[in-house]
C-alpha positions, 0 to 999 in steps of 0.5 A: 095522772091516771084516771084510776087515781082520780076521784070525785068530791061526791065519792069522797063525801060518801066514803067519809060519811060511811067511815063516820057512821061505821066509827060512830056505830062501833064506838057506841056498840063498844061503849054500850057493851062495856056499860051493859056488863058493868050495869048488869053485874051491879044491878044483879048483885044489889038485887040479890042482896036486897032479895036475900035480906028480905027473904030471910026476914020473911021465912024466919017465923016459918023456920022457927015454927017449922011451917013447911007450907009457909016456906013453900008459899014464900019461896014460890012467890019469890021465884015467880015474882022476882029475878030468881032462878032457884031458891034453896032453904037449909036448916042450921044442920045444912039440911034442905028444907025447901026449894023452888025454881022459876019457869023459863022466860022469854029469853031462855037461851040468852038468859041462860048464857048471861046466867052462866056469865054473871050468875053462876055462883049462888048468893048465900044468906043466913037466917037469924033468930035471937042472934042465933043462926037457924038456917041458910038461904041460897039464891041463884039469880036470873038475868031476865029483867036485866035483859029486858032492860038492856034490850030496851036500852039497846033499841033506844040506842039503835033508834038514836044511832039511826037518827044520827046516821040519817042526820049525818047523811042529810048534813053531808048531802047539804054540805056537798050541795052547798060546796058544789053550788059554790064551785059551779061558778068557778068552773064555768068562769074557768072554762070561759077563760080557757075556751074564749080567752075571756080574761075580763071575767072575774070569779064572784064572791064565795060564802066559803072563806077558803074559796073566797081566798082562792077567788081573790088570788085568781082574780088578781092573776086574771087581772095581770093576765088581762093586762099582759094580754091587752099589751100583747094584742096592742103589740101584735096590732102594731106589728101587724100594721108594720108588716102590712104598711109602708113605714114612710107613708103609712099606706098598705104595702105590696103584700097587703095590696095583693091580699086585697086583690085576691079578695076581690077575685074571690067575690063575684060582685066585687070582681065585676065592679072593681078597677085597678089604678097603677100610679107612677111619679113622672119626675121622681129621680129628678127631684131626688137629684135636685133636692135630695132624697129627703125631699123625695121622701116628702114628695111621696108622703105628700102624694099619699096624703093627696091621693088618699084625700080624693078617694072614697072610704071603701077604696084601697090605696097602697104603696108598692115601692119606690114611687109606685102606688096602686089604687083599687076602686070598689063598686064603681061604674066604668064610665066614672073611672076616667073622671076619678083618675083625672081628679087624682092627677089634678092633685099634683097641680099645687107644688110641695113647699119644702125647705123654702123650695117649690117642688112640682111633681106629677104622675101617670095612671094606668087603668085596668078593669077586674072584669076583663082580667083572668087573675090578679096577676093578669089585672096587675099586668094590664094596669102596669102596661096601661101606666107605661103607655100613659107615661110614654104618651106624656114623654112624647108630648113633652118632646 
């Protein structure tokens, strides 16, 4: 996936927040305009009807007695005190008797626009005296008071929208913070599992139901992965043991021995205080010929047990193959090496009891000090040569 297609949760929240605020303002604005038009039309019509009826009753006596001063006073009072632009008063012959126009108000341009939209036609009212028409009134309404009312409502709605937008912003921010706080432990644990293979970790309980369902599923997956991981580690450990150990005696094999020898030469202290013993059975072929290969295998197993039992914990013993063994003595003084070798030789004083037979066996030991060897191969060669010299001395002494 390209990076340009990746977005953050915070960005999504901001987009949804902006869309919600825009949609809220747009819907409220459309609703306000529609309601305002309907309210203004209804208000103006009802107001003009009420004013016209009231005005016709007040000017009736003035029309009857042709009192121009009273007519002028009343019309001027109505144009100045009510939402009326112009008042025309006619007699029964449709002759203009009086007219009055209001002065421009605060919203003159906006008022003119609304007047053209809603109040372009006058409202006419007849004046009656004893059921006889004695005159007519024409009234052009004004939208000034309606505009004041609408602007007041608009200001109130704007303040409400602003409060709603701020509330929505705060709510979205708190929701985002709450979700991030719920996600953070999941992210941290996932990184630990990925980087450190910490399959024993588990996702904590989440207060969000969807996250908790995810946590439960992932914890089950982690449990299964941990089981397989432990099983794989166990199998790898077993394979490692099989690769590095002799299957018959369970002692380290030649490869493991050589790696340990390399480690000694990589450490100046161990190189100056270690010794290598090469051990070879003296009569192993004769045991195999006389008692069989199964008896020979048991002799090798018994040798490994006896030799290992006489060594220290930090010493290293390995089976190199056949009837050959090697021992690495660590942190030992040269004057103690011969005593250790003799102690190992003494382990074969007691015969092995196999299938009712007493099987006597012995072995020769060659000794080499790592301090006097230039390399692991040189140390092996020295120990091997020393072992063959020991074996040769035994053969000559037996003759």
